[in-house]
C-alpha positions as a Markdown table, in Angstrom:
| # | Residue | x | y | z |
|---|---|---|---|---|
| 1 | Met | 38.5 | -113.4 | -156.4 |
| 2 | Leu | 35.7 | -113.9 | -158.8 |
| 3 | Phe | 33.6 | -117.0 | -159.0 |
| 4 | Gln | 30.9 | -117.3 | -161.8 |
| 5 | Ala | 28.4 | -119.8 | -162.6 |
| 6 | Arg | 25.5 | -119.7 | -165.2 |
| 7 | Ser | 22.4 | -121.7 | -165.7 |
| 8 | Gln | 21.9 | -125.5 | -164.7 |
| 9 | Thr | 23.7 | -127.2 | -161.9 |
| 10 | Val | 26.6 | -128.9 | -163.2 |
| 11 | Arg | 29.1 | -131.5 | -162.2 |
| 12 | Pro | 32.2 | -129.1 | -162.2 |
| 13 | Leu | 30.1 | -126.7 | -160.1 |
| 14 | Arg | 29.1 | -129.5 | -157.3 |
| 15 | Val | 33.3 | -130.1 | -157.1 |
| 16 | Ala | 33.9 | -126.5 | -156.6 |
| 17 | Ala | 31.2 | -125.8 | -154.1 |
| 18 | Pro | 33.0 | -127.4 | -151.3 |
| 19 | Ala | 35.9 | -125.8 | -151.7 |
| 20 | Val | 34.2 | -122.6 | -151.7 |
| 21 | Leu | 32.3 | -123.3 | -148.6 |
| 22 | Thr | 35.6 | -124.2 | -146.8 |
| 23 | Val | 37.2 | -120.7 | -147.7 |
| 24 | Leu | 33.9 | -119.1 | -146.5 |
| 25 | Ser | 33.9 | -121.0 | -143.3 |
| 26 | Ile | 37.5 | -120.0 | -142.6 |
| 27 | Ser | 36.8 | -116.4 | -143.7 |
| 28 | Gly | 33.6 | -116.2 | -141.3 |
| 29 | Gly | 36.0 | -117.0 | -138.2 |
| 30 | Cys | 34.6 | -117.6 | -134.9 |
| 31 | Thr | 35.5 | -114.1 | -133.1 |
| 32 | Ser | 32.8 | -113.1 | -131.0 |
| 33 | Leu | 31.2 | -110.1 | -130.9 |
| 34 | Asp | 30.8 | -110.3 | -126.9 |
| 35 | Pro | 32.7 | -107.1 | -125.5 |
| 36 | Lys | 32.9 | -108.6 | -121.9 |
| 37 | Ala | 36.1 | -109.9 | -122.1 |
| 38 | Asp | 37.4 | -106.6 | -123.2 |
| 39 | Ile | 35.3 | -104.7 | -120.7 |
| 40 | Asp | 36.5 | -106.9 | -117.9 |
| 41 | Arg | 40.3 | -106.5 | -118.9 |
| 42 | Ala | 40.0 | -102.6 | -118.6 |
| 43 | Ala | 38.2 | -103.3 | -115.3 |
| 44 | Ser | 40.6 | -105.7 | -114.1 |
| 45 | Thr | 43.4 | -103.0 | -115.1 |
| 46 | Val | 41.8 | -100.1 | -113.3 |
| 47 | Ala | 41.5 | -102.3 | -110.1 |
| 48 | Glu | 44.8 | -103.6 | -110.2 |
| 49 | Arg | 46.0 | -100.2 | -110.2 |
| 50 | Ser | 43.6 | -98.0 | -108.1 |
| 51 | Gly | 41.9 | -100.5 | -105.9 |
| 52 | Ala | 38.6 | -99.5 | -106.9 |
| 53 | Thr | 36.0 | -102.1 | -109.0 |
| 54 | Ala | 34.6 | -101.0 | -112.1 |
| 55 | Ala | 31.0 | -102.6 | -112.4 |
| 56 | Trp | 31.0 | -102.0 | -116.2 |
| 57 | Thr | 28.9 | -105.1 | -117.1 |
| 58 | Glu | 26.0 | -103.8 | -114.9 |
| 59 | Pro | 23.8 | -100.9 | -115.6 |
| 60 | Trp | 24.4 | -97.6 | -113.8 |
| 61 | Glu | 22.1 | -97.0 | -110.7 |
| 62 | Ser | 19.0 | -94.4 | -111.2 |
| 63 | Ser | 18.9 | -93.9 | -107.6 |
| 64 | Leu | 21.0 | -93.8 | -104.4 |
| 65 | Thr | 21.3 | -97.5 | -102.8 |
| 66 | Met | 25.1 | -97.5 | -102.1 |
| 67 | Trp | 25.2 | -94.4 | -100.3 |
| 68 | Asp | 22.2 | -92.5 | -98.0 |
| 69 | Gly | 23.2 | -89.3 | -99.7 |
| 70 | Arg | 23.8 | -87.9 | -96.1 |
| 71 | Ser | 26.4 | -89.7 | -94.2 |
| 72 | Pro | 30.0 | -89.0 | -94.7 |
| 73 | Leu | 31.3 | -89.9 | -98.0 |
| 74 | Thr | 34.4 | -92.2 | -98.1 |
| 75 | Val | 36.7 | -91.9 | -100.8 |
| 76 | Asp | 36.5 | -95.5 | -101.4 |
| 77 | Leu | 32.6 | -95.4 | -101.6 |
| 78 | Ala | 33.1 | -92.3 | -104.0 |
| 79 | Leu | 35.3 | -94.1 | -106.5 |
| 80 | Ala | 33.0 | -97.2 | -106.4 |
| 81 | Met | 30.2 | -94.8 | -107.4 |
| 82 | Ala | 31.9 | -93.1 | -109.9 |
| 83 | Leu | 33.2 | -95.8 | -111.8 |
| 84 | Arg | 29.9 | -97.4 | -112.0 |
| 85 | Asn | 27.6 | -94.2 | -112.7 |
| 86 | Asn | 29.6 | -91.7 | -114.1 |
| 87 | Arg | 27.7 | -91.3 | -117.8 |
| 88 | Glu | 31.0 | -89.9 | -119.4 |
| 89 | Ile | 32.9 | -93.1 | -118.7 |
| 90 | Arg | 30.2 | -95.5 | -119.4 |
| 91 | Ser | 29.9 | -93.9 | -122.7 |
| 92 | Gln | 33.5 | -94.4 | -123.4 |
| 93 | Val | 33.2 | -98.2 | -122.1 |
| 94 | Glu | 30.4 | -98.7 | -125.0 |
| 95 | Gln | 33.9 | -97.9 | -127.6 |
| 96 | Ile | 35.3 | -101.0 | -126.7 |
| 97 | Ala | 32.1 | -102.8 | -128.2 |
| 98 | Ala | 32.4 | -101.1 | -131.1 |
| 99 | Ser | 35.9 | -101.7 | -131.4 |
| 100 | Arg | 35.3 | -105.3 | -131.1 |
| 101 | Ala | 32.6 | -105.2 | -133.6 |
| 102 | Asp | 35.2 | -103.9 | -136.1 |
| 103 | Leu | 37.7 | -106.9 | -135.2 |
| 104 | Val | 35.1 | -109.2 | -136.0 |
| 105 | Gln | 34.3 | -107.3 | -139.3 |
| 106 | Ala | 38.2 | -107.4 | -140.1 |
| 107 | Gly | 38.2 | -111.2 | -140.3 |
| 108 | Leu | 35.1 | -111.4 | -142.9 |
| 109 | Leu | 34.7 | -111.6 | -146.6 |
| 110 | Pro | 32.6 | -109.5 | -148.7 |
| 111 | Asn | 29.2 | -111.3 | -148.8 |
| 112 | Pro | 28.7 | -113.3 | -152.4 |
| 113 | Val | 26.3 | -111.6 | -155.1 |
| 114 | Val | 23.7 | -113.8 | -156.6 |
| 115 | Gly | 22.2 | -112.7 | -160.1 |
| 116 | Leu | 20.0 | -114.5 | -162.3 |
| 117 | Thr | 19.9 | -113.9 | -166.1 |
| 118 | Leu | 17.1 | -113.9 | -168.6 |
| 119 | Arg | 17.5 | -113.0 | -172.2 |
| 120 | Phe | 15.2 | -113.3 | -175.2 |
| 121 | Pro | 16.1 | -113.4 | -179.1 |
| 122 | Phe | 14.8 | -110.5 | -180.8 |
| 123 | Asp | 13.9 | -113.2 | -183.7 |
| 124 | Pro | 12.3 | -116.4 | -182.0 |
| 125 | Val | 12.8 | -118.1 | -185.4 |
| 126 | Ser | 16.7 | -118.0 | -185.2 |
| 127 | Gly | 17.4 | -118.0 | -181.5 |
| 128 | Gly | 16.0 | -119.3 | -178.3 |
| 129 | Thr | 15.7 | -118.1 | -174.5 |
| 130 | Phe | 18.7 | -118.1 | -172.6 |
| 131 | Ile | 18.6 | -118.5 | -168.9 |
| 132 | Gly | 21.7 | -118.0 | -166.7 |
| 133 | Ala | 22.6 | -117.7 | -162.8 |
| 134 | Gln | 25.7 | -115.8 | -161.8 |
| 135 | Ala | 27.3 | -116.1 | -158.2 |
| 136 | Val | 30.2 | -113.4 | -157.6 |
| 137 | Gln | 32.4 | -113.8 | -154.3 |
| 138 | Ser | 35.4 | -111.7 | -154.0 |
| 139 | Phe | 38.4 | -113.4 | -152.4 |
| 140 | Thr | 40.8 | -110.6 | -152.7 |
| 141 | Ala | 40.3 | -110.2 | -148.8 |
| 142 | Leu | 41.5 | -113.4 | -148.0 |
| 143 | Trp | 45.0 | -112.8 | -148.0 |
| 144 | Leu | 44.5 | -109.5 | -146.6 |
| 145 | Arg | 42.8 | -111.0 | -143.7 |
| 146 | Asp | 45.7 | -111.7 | -141.3 |
| 147 | Gly | 46.8 | -108.2 | -141.8 |
| 148 | Lys | 43.3 | -106.6 | -141.0 |
| 149 | Ile | 42.8 | -108.4 | -137.9 |
| 150 | Glu | 46.2 | -107.8 | -136.4 |
| 151 | Ala | 45.4 | -104.0 | -137.2 |
| 152 | Ala | 41.9 | -104.1 | -135.9 |
| 153 | Asp | 43.0 | -106.0 | -132.9 |
| 154 | Ala | 45.6 | -103.3 | -132.1 |
| 155 | Arg | 42.8 | -100.8 | -132.2 |
| 156 | Leu | 40.7 | -102.8 | -129.9 |
| 157 | Asn | 43.8 | -102.8 | -127.6 |
| 158 | Gln | 44.2 | -99.3 | -127.8 |
| 159 | Thr | 40.6 | -98.6 | -127.1 |
| 160 | Val | 40.7 | -100.9 | -123.7 |
| 161 | Leu | 44.1 | -99.2 | -122.7 |
| 162 | Asp | 42.3 | -95.6 | -123.3 |
| 163 | Ile | 39.3 | -96.4 | -121.6 |
| 164 | Ser | 41.4 | -97.8 | -118.6 |
| 165 | Asp | 43.3 | -94.6 | -118.5 |
| 166 | Glu | 40.3 | -92.5 | -118.7 |
| 167 | Ala | 39.0 | -94.3 | -115.7 |
| 168 | Leu | 42.3 | -93.9 | -113.9 |
| 169 | Arg | 41.9 | -90.2 | -114.5 |
| 170 | Leu | 38.4 | -90.2 | -113.2 |
| 171 | Val | 39.9 | -92.0 | -110.2 |
| 172 | Ala | 42.2 | -89.2 | -109.5 |
| 173 | Glu | 39.7 | -86.6 | -110.4 |
| 174 | Val | 37.4 | -88.1 | -107.7 |
| 175 | Lys | 40.2 | -88.2 | -105.3 |
| 176 | Ala | 41.3 | -84.9 | -105.5 |
| 177 | Met | 38.0 | -83.6 | -105.2 |
| 178 | His | 37.3 | -85.7 | -102.0 |
| 179 | Ala | 40.7 | -84.4 | -100.7 |
| 180 | Arg | 39.4 | -80.7 | -101.5 |
| 181 | Ile | 35.9 | -81.2 | -99.8 |
| 182 | Ala | 37.9 | -82.7 | -96.8 |
| 183 | Phe | 40.3 | -79.8 | -96.2 |
| 184 | Gly | 37.5 | -77.3 | -97.1 |
| 185 | Glu | 35.4 | -78.6 | -94.4 |
| 186 | Arg | 38.5 | -78.1 | -92.2 |
| 187 | Ala | 39.2 | -74.8 | -93.4 |
| 188 | Leu | 35.5 | -73.7 | -92.7 |
| 189 | Thr | 36.0 | -74.9 | -89.1 |
| 190 | Leu | 39.2 | -73.1 | -88.9 |
| 191 | Ser | 37.5 | -69.9 | -90.3 |
| 192 | Asp | 35.0 | -70.2 | -87.6 |
| 193 | Glu | 37.4 | -70.3 | -84.9 |
| 194 | Ser | 39.0 | -67.3 | -86.0 |
| 195 | Leu | 36.0 | -65.5 | -86.5 |
| 196 | Ala | 34.9 | -66.5 | -82.8 |
| 197 | Thr | 38.4 | -65.1 | -81.9 |
| 198 | Ile | 37.8 | -62.1 | -83.5 |
| 199 | Arg | 34.8 | -61.3 | -82.0 |
| 200 | Lys | 36.2 | -61.5 | -78.4 |
| 201 | Ala | 38.9 | -59.5 | -79.4 |
| 202 | Ile | 36.5 | -56.7 | -80.3 |
| 203 | Asp | 34.3 | -57.1 | -77.0 |
| 204 | Ser | 37.4 | -57.1 | -75.1 |
| 205 | Leu | 38.6 | -53.8 | -76.7 |
| 206 | Asp | 34.9 | -52.2 | -76.5 |
| 207 | Ala | 35.3 | -53.1 | -72.7 |
| 208 | Arg | 38.6 | -51.3 | -72.4 |
| 209 | Val | 37.4 | -48.1 | -74.2 |
| 210 | Arg | 34.7 | -48.0 | -72.0 |
| 211 | Gly | 37.2 | -48.4 | -69.1 |
| 212 | Gly | 39.3 | -45.5 | -71.0 |
| 213 | Glu | 42.5 | -47.6 | -71.4 |
| 214 | Gly | 41.6 | -48.1 | -75.4 |
| 215 | Thr | 40.6 | -46.5 | -78.2 |
| 216 | Thr | 38.3 | -46.4 | -81.2 |
| 217 | Leu | 40.9 | -47.1 | -83.9 |
| 218 | Asp | 41.7 | -50.5 | -82.0 |
| 219 | Val | 37.9 | -51.2 | -82.0 |
| 220 | Asn | 37.4 | -50.3 | -85.7 |
| 221 | Arg | 40.7 | -52.1 | -86.7 |
| 222 | Ala | 39.3 | -55.4 | -85.1 |
| 223 | Arg | 36.0 | -55.0 | -86.8 |
| 224 | Gln | 37.8 | -54.6 | -90.2 |
| 225 | Gln | 39.5 | -57.9 | -89.5 |
| 226 | Leu | 36.1 | -59.4 | -88.7 |
| 227 | Ala | 34.6 | -58.2 | -91.9 |
| 228 | Lys | 37.5 | -59.6 | -94.0 |
| 229 | Ala | 37.5 | -63.1 | -92.0 |
| 230 | Glu | 33.4 | -62.9 | -92.5 |
| 231 | Ala | 34.2 | -62.7 | -96.5 |
| 232 | Glu | 37.2 | -65.0 | -96.6 |
| 233 | Arg | 34.6 | -67.6 | -94.8 |
| 234 | Ala | 32.0 | -66.9 | -97.5 |
| 235 | Leu | 34.4 | -67.7 | -100.3 |
| 236 | Val | 35.3 | -70.8 | -98.5 |
| 237 | Ala | 31.8 | -71.7 | -97.9 |
| 238 | Arg | 31.3 | -71.1 | -101.8 |
| 239 | Asp | 34.0 | -73.4 | -103.0 |
| 240 | Leu | 33.2 | -76.0 | -100.7 |
| 241 | Ala | 29.5 | -76.0 | -102.1 |
| 242 | Lys | 31.0 | -76.0 | -105.7 |
| 243 | Glu | 33.2 | -79.0 | -104.9 |
| 244 | Arg | 30.4 | -81.1 | -103.4 |
| 245 | Arg | 28.2 | -80.7 | -106.2 |
| 246 | Gly | 31.0 | -81.5 | -108.5 |
| 247 | Met | 31.5 | -84.7 | -106.5 |
| 248 | Leu | 27.5 | -85.4 | -106.8 |
| 249 | Glu | 27.9 | -85.1 | -110.7 |
| 250 | Leu | 31.1 | -87.5 | -110.7 |
| 251 | Ile | 29.4 | -90.1 | -108.8 |
| 252 | Gly | 26.3 | -90.1 | -111.1 |
| 253 | Phe | 24.0 | -88.1 | -108.8 |
| 254 | Ala | 24.0 | -84.3 | -109.8 |
| 255 | Ala | 20.4 | -83.6 | -108.7 |
| 256 | Glu | 20.9 | -85.0 | -104.8 |
| 257 | Gly | 21.3 | -82.9 | -101.7 |
| 258 | Ala | 24.7 | -81.6 | -101.0 |
| 259 | Glu | 24.3 | -81.6 | -97.0 |
| 260 | Trp | 26.7 | -84.1 | -96.4 |
| 261 | Thr | 30.7 | -84.4 | -95.2 |
| 262 | Ala | 33.5 | -86.1 | -96.8 |
| 263 | Ala | 35.3 | -88.7 | -94.3 |
| 264 | Thr | 38.9 | -87.9 | -93.9 |
| 265 | Ser | 41.2 | -90.7 | -94.8 |
| 266 | Gly | 44.6 | -91.9 | -93.3 |
| 267 | Ala | 48.0 | -89.4 | -92.3 |
| 268 | Met | 49.7 | -88.0 | -95.1 |
| 269 | Pro | 53.3 | -89.5 | -95.9 |
| 270 | Ser | 56.4 | -87.1 | -94.8 |
| 271 | Ala | 58.2 | -88.2 | -97.6 |
| 272 | Pro | 57.3 | -89.0 | -101.3 |
| 273 | Pro | 56.9 | -93.2 | -101.0 |
| 274 | Ile | 59.4 | -93.4 | -104.2 |
| 275 | Asp | 62.4 | -91.4 | -105.4 |
| 276 | Glu | 62.5 | -89.7 | -108.8 |
| 277 | Ser | 64.2 | -92.4 | -110.7 |
| 278 | Gly | 61.2 | -94.8 | -109.3 |
| 279 | Ala | 58.8 | -92.4 | -110.5 |
| 280 | Val | 60.3 | -92.7 | -114.0 |
| 281 | Ala | 60.6 | -96.2 | -113.9 |
| 282 | Leu | 56.8 | -96.7 | -113.2 |
| 283 | Ala | 55.8 | -94.1 | -115.7 |
| 284 | Leu | 57.7 | -96.1 | -118.4 |
| 285 | Ser | 56.4 | -99.3 | -117.6 |
| 286 | Gln | 52.7 | -98.4 | -116.3 |
| 287 | Arg | 51.5 | -95.4 | -118.1 |
| 288 | Leu | 48.4 | -96.7 | -120.3 |
| 289 | Asp | 48.2 | -93.7 | -122.3 |
| 290 | Val | 51.9 | -94.4 | -123.6 |
| 291 | Ala | 50.7 | -98.1 | -124.0 |
| 292 | Ala | 47.7 | -97.0 | -126.1 |
| 293 | Val | 50.0 | -94.9 | -128.6 |
| 294 | Arg | 52.0 | -98.0 | -129.0 |
| 295 | Ala | 48.7 | -99.9 | -129.9 |
| 296 | Ile | 48.2 | -97.4 | -132.5 |
| 297 | Ala | 51.9 | -97.6 | -134.0 |
| 298 | Glu | 50.9 | -101.4 | -134.1 |
| 299 | Ala | 48.1 | -101.0 | -135.9 |
| 300 | His | 49.7 | -98.6 | -138.6 |
| 301 | Arg | 52.5 | -101.2 | -138.9 |
| 302 | Ala | 49.6 | -103.8 | -139.8 |
| 303 | Asp | 47.8 | -101.2 | -142.1 |
| 304 | Leu | 51.2 | -100.9 | -143.9 |
| 305 | Ser | 51.5 | -104.6 | -144.5 |
| 306 | Val | 47.6 | -104.7 | -145.5 |
| 307 | Glu | 48.6 | -102.0 | -148.4 |
| 308 | Glu | 51.8 | -103.7 | -149.3 |
| 309 | Gln | 49.9 | -106.7 | -150.4 |
| 310 | Ser | 47.0 | -104.9 | -152.0 |
| 311 | Arg | 49.1 | -104.2 | -155.3 |
| 312 | Val | 46.7 | -106.9 | -157.1 |
| 313 | Lys | 43.4 | -105.4 | -156.3 |
| 314 | Asp | 41.4 | -108.4 | -157.2 |
| 315 | Phe | 41.6 | -112.0 | -158.2 |
| 316 | Gly | 39.2 | -114.3 | -159.4 |
| 317 | Leu | 38.6 | -118.2 | -159.9 |
| 318 | Gly | 35.8 | -120.1 | -160.8 |
| 319 | Ala | 33.8 | -121.9 | -163.1 |
| 320 | Asp | 31.6 | -120.9 | -166.2 |
| 321 | Phe | 28.7 | -122.8 | -167.9 |
| 322 | Glu | 26.9 | -121.5 | -170.7 |
| 323 | Arg | 24.0 | -123.1 | -173.0 |
| 324 | Ala | 24.1 | -121.6 | -176.6 |
| 325 | Ala | 20.9 | -121.1 | -178.6 |
| 326 | Asp | 21.2 | -124.4 | -180.6 |
| 327 | Gly | 21.6 | -126.6 | -177.2 |
| 328 | Ala | 25.1 | -126.7 | -177.3 |
| 329 | Lys | 27.0 | -126.9 | -173.8 |
| 330 | Ser | 30.0 | -125.9 | -172.5 |
| 331 | Val | 31.7 | -125.7 | -169.3 |
| 332 | Gly | 35.4 | -124.6 | -168.1 |
| 333 | Pro | 37.7 | -122.5 | -165.7 |
| 334 | Val | 37.3 | -118.8 | -165.2 |
| 335 | Leu | 40.3 | -116.8 | -164.0 |
| 336 | Glu | 40.3 | -113.1 | -163.6 |
| 337 | Val | 43.1 | -110.8 | -162.6 |
| 338 | Ala | 43.2 | -107.3 | -161.9 |
| 339 | Val | 46.6 | -106.1 | -164.1 |
| 340 | Pro | 48.4 | -103.6 | -161.9 |
| 341 | Ile | 49.1 | -101.2 | -164.8 |
| 342 | Phe | 47.9 | -97.9 | -163.8 |
| 343 | Asp | 47.4 | -98.2 | -160.1 |
| 344 | Thr | 50.1 | -100.4 | -158.4 |
| 345 | Asn | 48.9 | -99.4 | -155.0 |
| 346 | Gln | 52.5 | -97.0 | -154.4 |
| 347 | Ala | 50.5 | -94.1 | -153.3 |
| 348 | Gln | 48.6 | -96.3 | -150.7 |
| 349 | Ile | 52.0 | -97.9 | -149.5 |
| 350 | Ala | 53.7 | -94.7 | -149.3 |
| 351 | Lys | 50.8 | -93.3 | -147.1 |
| 352 | Ala | 50.7 | -95.5 | -144.9 |
| 353 | Gly | 54.2 | -96.0 | -144.3 |
| 354 | Ser | 54.4 | -92.4 | -143.3 |
| 355 | Leu | 51.3 | -92.9 | -141.3 |
| 356 | Ala | 53.4 | -95.7 | -139.7 |
| 357 | Arg | 56.5 | -93.6 | -139.0 |
| 358 | Ala | 54.2 | -90.8 | -137.3 |
| 359 | Ala | 52.5 | -93.1 | -135.1 |
| 360 | Leu | 56.2 | -94.3 | -134.1 |
| 361 | Ala | 57.3 | -90.7 | -133.4 |
| 362 | Asn | 54.0 | -90.4 | -131.5 |
| 363 | Phe | 54.8 | -93.2 | -129.4 |
| 364 | Glu | 58.3 | -91.6 | -128.5 |
| 365 | Ala | 56.9 | -88.3 | -128.1 |
| 366 | Ala | 54.0 | -90.0 | -125.4 |
| 367 | Ser | 57.0 | -91.5 | -123.6 |
| 368 | Gln | 58.7 | -88.3 | -123.1 |
| 369 | Arg | 55.9 | -86.5 | -121.9 |
| 370 | Ala | 55.2 | -89.4 | -119.4 |
| 371 | Val | 58.9 | -88.9 | -117.7 |
| 372 | Arg | 58.3 | -85.4 | -117.9 |
| 373 | Glu | 55.1 | -85.4 | -116.2 |
| 374 | Ala | 56.1 | -88.2 | -113.5 |
| 375 | Arg | 59.2 | -86.4 | -112.9 |
| 376 | Val | 57.4 | -82.7 | -112.4 |
| 377 | Ala | 54.7 | -84.6 | -110.4 |
| 378 | Trp | 57.4 | -86.2 | -108.1 |
| 379 | Val | 59.0 | -82.3 | -107.4 |
| 380 | Glu | 55.5 | -81.2 | -106.6 |
| 381 | Leu | 55.0 | -83.9 | -104.4 |
| 382 | Asp | 58.6 | -83.8 | -102.6 |
| 383 | Ser | 58.4 | -79.7 | -102.4 |
| 384 | Ala | 54.7 | -79.7 | -100.9 |
| 385 | Leu | 55.7 | -82.4 | -98.3 |
| 386 | Arg | 59.0 | -80.5 | -97.4 |
| 387 | Leu | 56.9 | -77.2 | -97.0 |
| 388 | Val | 54.3 | -79.0 | -94.8 |
| 389 | Asp | 57.1 | -80.3 | -92.7 |
| 390 | Gln | 59.0 | -76.9 | -92.4 |
| 391 | Tyr | 55.7 | -74.9 | -91.7 |
| 392 | Arg | 54.6 | -77.4 | -89.1 |
| 393 | Ser | 57.9 | -77.4 | -87.3 |
| 394 | Thr | 58.5 | -73.6 | -87.3 |
| 395 | Val | 55.4 | -71.3 | -87.8 |
| 396 | Leu | 52.8 | -73.6 | -86.1 |
| 397 | Thr | 55.3 | -74.5 | -83.3 |
| 398 | Leu | 56.0 | -71.0 | -82.6 |
| 399 | Ser | 52.5 | -69.7 | -82.9 |
| 400 | Glu | 51.8 | -72.6 | -80.4 |
| 401 | Arg | 54.7 | -71.3 | -78.1 |
| 402 | Asn | 53.6 | -67.7 | -78.3 |
| 403 | Leu | 50.2 | -68.4 | -77.2 |
| 404 | Ala | 51.4 | -70.5 | -74.0 |
| 405 | Leu | 53.6 | -67.5 | -73.2 |
| 406 | Ala | 50.4 | -65.0 | -73.8 |
| 407 | Glu | 48.5 | -67.5 | -71.5 |
| 408 | Ala | 51.4 | -67.2 | -69.0 |
| 409 | Ala | 51.7 | -63.8 | -69.3 |
| 410 | Leu | 48.2 | -63.1 | -68.7 |
| 411 | Lys | 48.0 | -64.9 | -65.6 |
| 412 | Ala | 51.3 | -63.1 | -64.4 |
| 413 | Gly | 49.7 | -59.9 | -65.2 |
| 414 | Gln | 52.2 | -58.7 | -67.6 |
| 415 | Ala | 49.9 | -58.5 | -70.4 |
| 416 | Asp | 46.1 | -57.8 | -71.3 |
| 417 | Val | 43.7 | -59.8 | -72.8 |
| 418 | Thr | 44.0 | -58.5 | -76.2 |
| 419 | Val | 47.6 | -60.1 | -76.5 |
| 420 | Leu | 46.0 | -63.5 | -75.8 |
| 421 | Leu | 43.5 | -63.1 | -78.5 |
| 422 | Glu | 46.1 | -62.0 | -80.8 |
| 423 | Ser | 48.1 | -65.2 | -80.3 |
| 424 | Gln | 45.1 | -67.1 | -80.5 |
| 425 | Arg | 44.2 | -65.5 | -84.2 |
| 426 | Glu | 47.9 | -66.4 | -84.8 |
| 427 | Leu | 47.7 | -69.9 | -84.1 |
| 428 | Ile | 44.3 | -70.2 | -85.8 |
| 429 | Asp | 45.9 | -68.3 | -89.2 |
| 430 | Ala | 48.9 | -70.6 | -88.9 |
| 431 | Arg | 46.7 | -73.8 | -88.7 |
| 432 | Ala | 44.5 | -72.3 | -91.9 |
| 433 | Arg | 47.8 | -71.9 | -93.7 |
| 434 | Leu | 48.9 | -75.4 | -92.8 |
| 435 | Asn | 45.6 | -77.0 | -93.8 |
| 436 | Glu | 46.0 | -75.2 | -97.5 |
| 437 | Leu | 49.5 | -76.6 | -97.6 |
| 438 | Glu | 48.7 | -80.2 | -96.7 |
| 439 | Arg | 45.5 | -79.9 | -99.2 |
| 440 | Gln | 48.4 | -79.2 | -102.1 |
| 441 | Ala | 50.3 | -81.8 | -100.6 |
| 442 | Ala | 47.5 | -84.3 | -100.8 |
| 443 | Ile | 46.5 | -83.2 | -104.5 |
| 444 | Ala | 50.2 | -83.4 | -105.2 |
| 445 | His | 50.4 | -87.1 | -104.2 |
| 446 | Ile | 47.1 | -88.0 | -106.2 |
| 447 | Glu | 48.7 | -86.6 | -109.3 |
| 448 | Leu | 51.8 | -88.4 | -108.7 |
| 449 | Glu | 49.7 | -91.3 | -108.8 |
| 450 | Tyr | 48.4 | -90.9 | -112.0 |
| 451 | Ala | 51.4 | -89.7 | -113.7 |
| 452 | Val | 52.9 | -93.0 | -112.9 |
| 453 | Gly | 50.2 | -95.4 | -114.3 |
| 454 | Gly | 47.8 | -95.4 | -111.4 |
| 455 | Gly | 49.4 | -96.6 | -108.7 |
| 456 | Leu | 52.9 | -95.8 | -106.4 |
| 457 | Thr | 54.0 | -99.2 | -106.2 |
| 458 | Ser | 57.1 | -101.2 | -107.7 |
| 459 | Pro | 56.5 | -102.2 | -111.1 |
| 460 | Leu | 54.8 | -105.7 | -111.6 |
| 461 | Ser | 57.1 | -108.3 | -112.2 |
| 462 | Pro | 57.5 | -109.5 | -115.0 |
| 463 | Ala | 56.3 | -106.4 | -116.7 |
| 464 | Arg | 53.2 | -107.6 | -118.9 |
| 465 | Asp | 53.2 | -106.4 | -122.8 |
| 466 | Pro | 50.5 | -103.8 | -123.5 |
| 467 | Leu | 49.2 | -106.1 | -126.4 |
| 468 | Asp | 48.8 | -108.7 | -123.7 |
| 469 | Arg | 45.3 | -110.0 | -123.9 |
| 470 | Gly | 45.6 | -111.3 | -120.3 |
| 471 | Pro | 43.2 | -110.3 | -117.4 |
| 472 | Ala | 45.0 | -106.8 | -116.6 |
| 473 | Ser | 47.4 | -105.8 | -119.2 |
| 474 | Asn | 50.3 | -103.7 | -117.6 |
| 475 | Gly | 50.8 | -101.2 | -120.1 |
| 476 | Ala | 54.4 | -101.6 | -120.2 |
| 477 | Ala | 55.8 | -99.1 | -122.6 |
| 478 | Thr | 58.6 | -100.7 | -124.7 |
| 479 | Pro | 59.1 | -99.8 | -128.1 |
| 480 | Pro | 57.5 | -102.2 | -130.8 |
| 481 | Ser | 61.1 | -103.5 | -132.4 |
| 482 | Ser | 59.2 | -104.0 | -135.8 |
| 483 | Leu | 58.4 | -100.3 | -135.9 |
| 484 | Gly | 62.2 | -98.6 | -136.0 |
| 485 | Glu | 64.1 | -101.0 | -138.2 |
| 486 | Ala | 63.5 | -99.0 | -142.0 |
| 487 | Pro | 64.6 | -95.6 | -141.9 |
| 488 | Ser | 62.5 | -93.9 | -144.6 |
| 489 | Gly | 61.5 | -96.8 | -146.8 |
| 490 | Glu | 58.5 | -98.8 | -147.2 |
| 491 | His | 57.9 | -99.1 | -143.7 |
| 492 | Pro | 59.5 | -97.9 | -140.7 |
């Protein structure tokens, strides 16, 4: 709308002023710029899914205080430090404040423009000086306000959900890296045991050669195994050193020392805690990235509504006062309407409708991807756990039995020490392989947790809508009903 007033203060303007001020106060709104409630909602979602607290309203640590950098690092402590100190996640959290500002902006009208006019006649005899004042206020955004607020609110919710999902991804990454460090330390110990066994075998073979019972070939083959085992140990040590330094970056202290160990957690389950159908149900009810795509679809639906209401680009209503050169004064209403002759906004409506339909398709695609990822992760974990159980019950059991038989044969004089040393080496190799299989199963368990939305528990009941502004939005991935009604018309 357009409001105009010229020259001195007059009674009609005094009458219109309260109405204008009322509209301005309504348009100003009372939405706060403080993003703390939105940040707390994201943090609560992360805590609900992972059990780790995200202290995003507090500054990150500039020096180690939660951990001394030397004692064994537990996974819970690593998660708490990563969520607080990881610079990437803290940078992404700032996007919530930006989206909150966009929401506040969506509820505001454009600022009024005040102008003063001073006109002088060419001929002072035939005319007088004209003094005027003009105030212009556009009110077109007033009827578009609800739609813009709805779109901005959906985008704010999408930002909160995206940040929560990124935080859960960080949680999974920290857990996986902690597991790789713990299993890497165990692999390093097994490598040392293997080296010690091979060195004993070499000493035994040397003694046999000196006694005339063995050959130099046997010694050289053992030394070849020793060189190979030393190279493998160096690779294990290298990978472990890289993982520790990667963990330091994740928890926000990349420059700290890496001479520490990872505290081991509880025993691994023998079977997946949920079945495949349960994994699918959890993915559909909990995946935050799917809920974020749904929020984008809601935002585009609101954008379409705004464009449909924008056929009339401008509408003005106000009062006008003029004083002629001869002193005559006039006052009256002003009505200005932009006539939609050339631009009826059909192009923008069509564009908004296309984007809304694309957003709906993206939501459906995200739901399909979530189901696929959850099912693949479940298959990976189920297969890994079965393989661990099979290897432990067959290969490891046979290796342990062969070692016992070799010890008995040595005591009975039926075998020499090399048989015993070979049996010991095979047992260490079996333990090393089992350690690798258990590491893969632990990583698969972590990936399944993330693939279903952050936790392997039953869906929260009742499932909350992702657009819910409660303390911990559940992120249910049900499609928005209003997005699927119009096939190819003006809105989906």
